[in-house]
C-alpha positions as CSV (number, residue, x, y, z in Angstrom):
1,M,3.6,16.4,-19.1
2,D,3.9,15.7,-15.6
3,M,1.5,12.8,-14.6
4,S,1.5,11.1,-10.8
5,L,0.2,7.7,-9.5
6,E,-1.9,8.7,-6.8
7,V,-4.8,5.8,-6.0
8,I,-4.9,2.5,-7.3
9,L,-8.5,0.4,-7.5
10,L,-8.1,-2.5,-5.0
11,P,-10.4,-5.2,-5.5
12,V,-11.8,-6.8,-2.1
13,S,-15.2,-8.8,-2.1
14,D,-15.7,-7.3,1.3
15,V,-15.0,-3.5,1.5
16,D,-15.5,-3.2,5.5
17,R,-13.4,-6.6,6.2
18,A,-10.9,-5.1,4.0
19,K,-10.8,-1.6,5.6
20,E,-10.7,-2.6,8.9
21,F,-7.2,-5.2,8.1
22,Y,-5.3,-2.0,6.2
23,Q,-6.3,0.3,9.2
24,D,-5.9,-1.6,12.2
25,K,-2.8,-4.3,11.0
26,V,-0.9,-2.1,8.0
27,G,-1.7,1.3,9.5
28,F,-2.8,3.3,6.6
29,H,-5.5,6.4,7.2
30,V,-8.5,6.4,6.1
31,D,-8.7,9.7,4.1
32,L,-12.0,9.0,2.6
33,D,-15.2,6.7,3.4
34,G,-18.0,7.0,2.0
35,E,-20.7,7.1,-1.4
36,V,-19.4,9.1,-3.5
37,M,-22.0,8.7,-6.3
38,E,-25.8,6.8,-5.8
39,G,-25.1,2.9,-5.0
40,V,-21.1,3.5,-5.0
41,R,-19.1,3.7,-1.7
42,I,-15.5,3.9,-1.6
43,V,-13.2,3.9,1.1
44,Q,-9.5,5.3,0.2
45,L,-6.6,4.7,2.7
46,T,-3.1,6.1,2.4
47,P,0.2,4.3,3.8
48,P,1.9,7.1,6.1
49,G,4.1,9.2,4.5
50,S,3.0,7.8,1.3
51,G,1.9,10.1,-1.8
52,C,-0.3,7.2,-3.5
53,S,-3.1,5.8,-1.9
54,I,-5.5,2.3,-2.2
55,A,-9.2,2.2,-2.8
56,L,-11.7,0.0,-2.0
57,V,-14.7,0.1,-4.0
58,D,-18.1,-1.3,-4.1
59,G,-20.2,-0.5,-6.7
60,L,-17.9,1.0,-9.6
61,Q,-18.6,-0.3,-12.7
62,V,-14.4,0.2,-14.3
63,P,-15.1,0.6,-18.1
64,T,-11.7,-1.4,-18.9
65,G,-12.3,-4.1,-16.8
66,T,-13.2,-5.2,-13.4
67,P,-10.1,-6.8,-11.2
68,Q,-11.1,-9.9,-9.6
69,P,-10.2,-9.9,-5.7
70,G,-7.3,-11.6,-4.5
71,T,-5.8,-11.5,-8.2
72,Y,-3.3,-8.3,-7.5
73,H,0.3,-9.0,-6.9
74,G,3.4,-6.8,-6.8
75,M,2.2,-4.0,-5.0
76,Q,5.6,-2.5,-2.8
77,L,5.1,-0.5,0.6
78,C,9.5,0.9,1.3
79,V,10.4,1.0,4.9
80,T,14.0,2.6,6.0
81,D,13.9,-0.3,8.9
82,A,12.4,-4.1,8.2
83,K,13.2,-4.7,11.6
84,A,11.1,-2.6,13.3
85,A,8.2,-2.5,10.6
86,Y,8.5,-6.3,11.1
87,E,7.7,-6.0,14.6
88,E,5.2,-3.1,14.2
89,L,3.2,-4.9,12.1
90,T,3.7,-8.1,14.0
91,A,2.4,-6.3,17.3
92,R,-0.5,-5.1,15.5
93,G,-1.5,-9.0,14.4
94,L,-0.6,-8.8,10.7
95,D,1.0,-12.1,9.1
96,V,3.7,-10.8,7.2
97,S,7.2,-13.1,6.2
98,E,10.2,-12.3,8.4
99,P,12.5,-10.0,6.2
100,V,14.6,-11.8,4.0
101,Q,17.9,-9.7,2.6
102,F,18.8,-11.3,-1.0
103,A,21.9,-9.4,-1.3
104,P,23.8,-7.1,0.9
105,Q,23.1,-3.6,-1.1
106,D,20.4,-1.0,0.3
107,G,17.3,-2.0,-1.1
108,A,17.6,-5.9,-1.6
109,T,15.7,-6.2,1.8
110,F,12.1,-7.8,1.8
111,M,8.9,-9.1,3.9
112,Y,5.7,-9.9,2.1
113,F,2.0,-10.1,3.5
114,K,-1.4,-11.1,2.0
115,D,-4.8,-9.5,2.6
116,P,-8.0,-11.0,3.4
117,D,-8.8,-11.4,-0.1
118,G,-5.3,-12.7,-1.3
119,N,-3.8,-9.2,-2.9
120,G,-0.3,-9.7,-2.5
121,W,2.4,-6.7,-1.3
122,A,6.3,-6.6,-0.5
123,I,7.4,-4.3,2.2
124,Q,10.9,-3.4,1.0
125,E,13.6,-1.7,3.5
126,Y,15.2,1.3,1.7
127,K,16.8,2.8,4.1
128,R,18.0,5.6,1.9
129,R,15.0,7.0,2.1
130,E,15.5,7.8,5.9
131,T,18.3,10.7,4.4
132,E,16.5,11.1,1.3
133,P,12.8,11.2,1.3
134,L,11.0,10.0,-2.1
135,H,9.3,13.9,-2.1
136,Q,12.7,15.9,-2.0
137,V,14.7,13.3,-4.9
138,L,11.8,13.8,-7.3
139,A,11.6,17.8,-6.4
140,K,15.1,17.7,-6.9
141,L,14.4,15.7,-10.6
142,A,12.0,18.4,-11.6
143,G,14.2,21.4,-10.8
144,N,16.5,19.6,-13.3
């Protein structure tokens, strides 16, 4: 059985504020913004080049429990050039830490930011993705 992680519900206190933040400062694409059922609004945003989106939800009761805004940490984006990403994101007004290289190998450089509610993100530099996009790697693995 194949499974794919495609959407993460992200708890926020103000959907409009979060939508503006992720769209304007982080650069995510707005895929959907609407009432999907009576009283439930969903804003789904996807990072450029990603196969996984975030969903900002207002009015949805989650059967397994309702996460609280600001409690998600460890979500991670990958970029091929941390310095270029840092420059672009700070030019958009994002308060992101400077890239720090923890080890010399590819994948060991990180920077961090929080959304307006305090949900925490990491951005990892993974230069290998420039020549080996994730979708190609996964397609090759699926063929084996």
